[in-house]
C-alpha positions as CSV (number, residue, x, y, z in Angstrom):
1,X,22.7,-4.6,20.8
2,X,24.9,-4.6,17.5
3,X,27.7,-2.1,16.0
4,X,27.7,-2.5,12.2
5,X,31.3,-0.4,10.7
6,X,31.9,-2.8,7.6
7,X,30.2,-4.0,4.3
8,X,31.6,-7.4,4.8
9,X,29.5,-7.8,8.4
10,X,27.3,-10.8,7.6
11,X,24.2,-9.2,9.4
12,X,24.7,-6.1,7.3
13,X,24.4,-7.9,4.2
14,X,21.4,-9.7,5.2
15,X,20.0,-6.0,5.6
16,X,21.5,-5.1,2.1
17,X,19.2,-7.6,0.6
18,X,16.2,-7.1,2.3
19,X,16.0,-3.8,1.0
20,X,17.2,-4.4,-2.7
21,X,15.6,-7.6,-3.3
22,X,12.1,-8.4,-3.8
23,X,13.2,-11.8,-3.9
24,X,14.6,-11.9,-0.7
25,X,11.7,-10.0,1.0
26,X,9.5,-12.7,-0.4
27,X,11.5,-15.5,0.6
28,X,11.8,-14.2,4.4
29,X,8.6,-12.7,4.5
30,X,10.0,-9.4,6.3
31,X,10.4,-6.0,5.1
32,X,12.6,-2.7,5.9
33,X,10.2,0.0,7.1
34,X,12.2,3.6,6.4
35,X,11.3,6.4,8.9
36,X,9.6,6.9,12.3
37,X,6.1,7.3,10.8
38,X,6.3,4.1,9.3
39,X,7.5,2.5,12.5
40,X,4.6,3.5,14.3
41,X,2.1,2.7,11.7
42,X,3.4,-0.8,12.1
43,X,3.0,-0.9,15.8
44,X,-0.2,0.8,16.2
45,X,-1.9,-2.0,13.9
46,X,0.8,-4.9,14.4
47,X,2.8,-5.0,17.1
48,X,6.6,-5.0,17.9
49,X,9.3,-4.6,15.2
50,X,11.8,-7.6,14.9
51,X,14.5,-5.2,15.2
52,X,15.4,-1.4,15.0
53,X,18.3,-0.2,12.6
54,X,19.4,3.4,13.2
55,X,22.6,5.3,11.9
56,X,24.9,6.8,14.0
57,X,23.8,10.5,13.3
58,X,20.1,9.4,13.5
59,X,20.4,8.1,16.7
60,X,21.0,11.9,18.3
61,X,17.7,13.1,16.0
62,X,15.3,14.6,18.6
63,X,12.2,12.1,17.2
64,X,14.9,9.0,16.9
65,X,16.3,9.3,20.4
66,X,12.5,9.7,22.2
67,X,11.6,6.6,20.2
68,X,15.3,5.0,21.3
69,X,14.4,5.6,24.9
70,X,11.2,4.2,25.1
71,X,11.1,1.3,22.3
72,X,9.3,-2.0,23.4
73,X,11.1,-5.0,24.9
74,X,11.4,-7.6,21.8
75,X,13.2,-5.1,19.5
76,X,17.0,-5.6,19.3
77,X,18.8,-2.7,18.0
78,X,21.9,-1.9,15.5
79,X,23.7,1.0,15.1
80,X,25.1,1.3,11.7
81,X,27.7,3.8,10.3
82,X,26.2,6.6,8.4
83,X,27.6,5.5,4.9
84,X,26.2,2.1,5.4
85,X,22.9,3.4,6.4
86,X,22.5,5.5,3.4
87,X,22.9,2.6,1.3
88,X,20.3,1.2,3.2
89,X,17.6,3.5,3.0
90,X,17.9,4.2,-1.1
91,X,16.5,7.8,-0.4
92,X,18.5,11.0,-1.0
93,X,17.6,12.3,2.7
94,X,17.7,8.9,4.9
95,X,15.8,9.4,8.1
96,X,18.7,7.9,10.2
97,X,16.0,4.9,11.5
98,X,14.6,1.6,9.9
99,X,13.0,-1.3,11.4
100,X,12.7,-4.7,10.1
101,X,9.3,-6.5,10.8
102,X,7.2,-9.5,9.6
103,X,5.3,-8.6,6.7
104,X,1.1,-8.9,7.6
105,X,-0.2,-12.0,5.7
106,X,-3.9,-11.8,5.3
107,X,-6.0,-14.6,6.3
108,X,-7.3,-16.7,3.5
109,X,-7.9,-16.2,-0.4
110,X,-10.3,-13.2,0.3
111,X,-13.6,-12.1,1.0
112,X,-16.3,-12.2,-1.8
113,X,-18.6,-10.1,0.0
114,X,-16.4,-7.6,1.4
115,X,-15.7,-3.9,-0.3
116,X,-12.5,-4.6,-2.2
117,X,-10.1,-2.7,-4.5
118,X,-8.6,-4.7,-7.4
119,X,-5.3,-3.5,-9.6
120,X,-4.8,-4.9,-12.5
121,X,-1.1,-4.4,-14.0
122,X,-0.6,-0.7,-11.8
123,X,3.1,-1.1,-12.5
124,X,4.3,2.4,-10.9
125,X,5.0,2.0,-7.0
126,X,4.2,5.4,-6.5
127,X,0.8,5.0,-7.8
128,X,0.5,1.9,-6.1
129,X,1.4,3.5,-2.7
130,X,-1.5,6.3,-3.3
131,X,-3.7,4.2,-4.0
132,X,-3.5,2.0,-1.2
133,X,-3.4,5.5,1.0
134,X,-6.8,6.2,-0.7
135,X,-8.2,2.9,-0.4
136,X,-7.5,3.0,3.5
137,X,-9.0,6.4,3.9
138,X,-12.1,5.7,2.0
139,X,-12.7,2.3,4.2
140,X,-11.7,-0.3,1.7
141,X,-9.6,-2.6,3.4
142,X,-9.5,-5.3,1.1
143,X,-6.9,-5.3,-1.7
144,X,-6.4,-7.5,-4.5
145,X,-3.4,-7.3,-7.2
146,X,-2.5,-8.9,-10.4
147,X,0.4,-10.6,-11.0
148,X,2.2,-8.0,-12.9
149,X,1.3,-5.2,-10.2
150,X,4.1,-3.4,-8.6
151,X,5.2,-5.0,-5.6
152,X,3.3,-4.1,-2.6
153,X,5.8,-4.0,0.0
154,X,8.5,-2.5,-1.8
155,X,10.2,0.7,-0.2
156,X,8.9,3.2,-3.0
157,X,5.3,1.6,-2.7
158,X,5.7,1.5,1.4
159,X,6.8,5.0,1.4
160,X,3.9,6.4,-1.1
161,X,1.6,4.6,1.1
162,X,2.6,6.2,4.2
163,X,1.6,3.5,6.4
164,X,-1.6,2.6,4.7
165,X,-0.6,-1.0,4.5
166,X,-0.9,-1.9,8.0
167,X,-4.7,-1.0,7.7
168,X,-5.4,-3.1,4.8
169,X,-5.4,-7.1,3.8
170,X,-3.4,-7.1,0.9
171,X,-3.6,-10.0,-1.1
172,X,-0.7,-10.0,-4.4
173,X,-0.6,-12.5,-7.6
174,X,-4.5,-12.8,-7.5
175,X,-6.4,-13.9,-10.5
176,X,-8.8,-11.1,-10.6
177,X,-11.2,-12.6,-13.1
178,X,-11.9,-15.7,-11.1
179,X,-12.3,-13.3,-8.1
180,X,-14.9,-11.1,-10.0
181,X,-16.9,-14.1,-10.9
182,X,-17.1,-15.3,-7.4
183,X,-17.8,-12.0,-6.0
184,X,-21.4,-11.3,-4.1
185,X,-21.5,-7.6,-4.7
186,X,-21.4,-4.9,-7.4
187,X,-18.4,-4.9,-9.5
188,X,-17.2,-1.7,-11.5
189,X,-14.8,-1.0,-13.8
190,X,-13.6,2.9,-15.0
191,X,-13.4,2.8,-18.8
192,X,-13.2,6.2,-20.4
193,X,-15.6,5.1,-23.4
194,X,-18.2,3.9,-20.7
195,X,-21.5,5.5,-21.6
196,X,-22.5,5.6,-17.9
197,X,-21.1,8.1,-15.7
198,X,-19.6,8.1,-12.0
199,X,-22.1,10.7,-10.6
200,X,-25.2,9.3,-11.9
201,X,-24.5,5.9,-10.4
202,X,-25.7,4.6,-7.0
203,X,-22.7,2.6,-5.8
204,X,-24.0,-0.1,-3.6
205,X,-22.7,-2.7,-0.8
206,X,-20.6,-4.5,-0.9
207,X,-18.3,-3.0,-3.7
208,X,-15.4,-3.8,-5.9
209,X,-13.5,-1.4,-7.8
210,X,-11.3,-2.0,-10.7
211,X,-8.4,-0.2,-11.5
212,X,-6.2,-0.8,-14.4
213,X,-2.5,0.0,-15.7
214,X,-1.2,3.0,-16.4
215,X,-0.8,2.3,-20.6
216,X,-3.6,0.0,-20.9
217,X,-6.2,0.5,-18.5
218,X,-8.4,-2.6,-17.3
219,X,-7.6,-5.5,-19.1
220,X,-11.2,-6.5,-21.3
221,X,-11.0,-9.9,-19.9
222,X,-11.0,-8.6,-16.5
223,X,-13.6,-5.6,-17.4
224,X,-16.0,-8.5,-18.9
225,X,-16.9,-10.1,-15.3
226,X,-17.7,-6.8,-13.7
227,X,-21.3,-5.8,-13.7
228,X,-20.8,-2.1,-14.6
229,X,-18.6,0.0,-16.5
230,X,-18.3,3.9,-15.5
231,X,-16.8,6.8,-16.9
232,X,-15.5,10.0,-14.9
233,X,-16.8,12.8,-16.7
234,X,-13.8,15.2,-17.8
235,X,-13.7,18.6,-19.2
236,X,-13.9,18.4,-23.2
237,X,-9.8,19.0,-23.4
238,X,-8.8,16.2,-20.8
239,X,-8.8,12.8,-22.1
240,X,-7.5,10.6,-19.3
241,X,-6.4,10.9,-15.7
242,X,-3.6,9.0,-13.6
243,X,-4.7,5.7,-12.2
244,X,-4.2,7.1,-8.7
245,X,-6.4,9.8,-9.4
246,X,-9.2,7.9,-10.8
247,X,-8.7,5.2,-7.7
248,X,-9.0,8.5,-5.3
249,X,-12.0,9.9,-7.2
250,X,-14.0,6.8,-7.5
251,X,-13.3,5.8,-3.8
252,X,-14.2,9.0,-2.7
253,X,-17.4,9.2,-4.3
254,X,-18.3,5.7,-3.2
255,X,-17.8,7.5,0.7
256,X,-19.5,10.2,-0.1
257,X,-22.9,8.9,-1.6
258,X,-22.5,6.3,1.7
259,X,-22.1,9.2,4.2
260,X,-25.2,11.2,2.5
261,X,-27.0,7.6,3.1
262,X,-25.4,6.6,6.6
263,X,-24.9,9.8,8.2
264,X,-23.3,8.2,11.1
265,X,-20.0,7.5,9.0
266,X,-18.9,11.0,9.9
267,X,-16.7,13.0,7.6
268,X,-13.6,11.8,9.4
269,X,-10.4,13.5,9.4
270,X,-9.0,16.0,6.6
């Protein structure tokens, strides 16, 4: 057990780097998870955290205290002064507990016959996290991100995804066009000007959905490698949707069609 009360503490400096630096997260292969929800989601899918970091006041919160009482063997624990913990958390209301974990690494370069979500330049961490959450809920477990997407493992993306990361195989810095050329299923890009409607199209298996950036949408070079381009019908006064909303509509339309065709899939939790 460690007790950290000074910014000059070498271990604290390492935690601060992990919290604030994407370069450090990539270099070390480790990330910080803020709050019990993310910690428990990690444990359910990936195992034991390397370290638990708890603030002085956070240690007394009932949920955190229960976890500390039963924390698994193999996790070290560091108690951190409240002011120092707040700097690590980067949120207005810190949870009082964080975990240092090894970032899950997907096997291989991606499965060309698996349901996949490809993200082309999605730059807002909140949008990225929301899409990851929708993908996991809709049963799409392979995610490919272009090099200019937001960081999948940043604190803001982790918070927005609410634990979905640990149900997914996330491949960052990928060449989406090359993947689509080799893909052995139906691939679909969403384009506002497409002639075919999402709701009049049969979505097959396997299926790769491509969603584009907030400002530019799917790049023409990437869209050209897809087998279909579809639009989401909207009321006349509406011109576009947020990319996270587009992804949710398309992914859950896919799930709806599959549940109609395969009732054994069930509706799942709400």
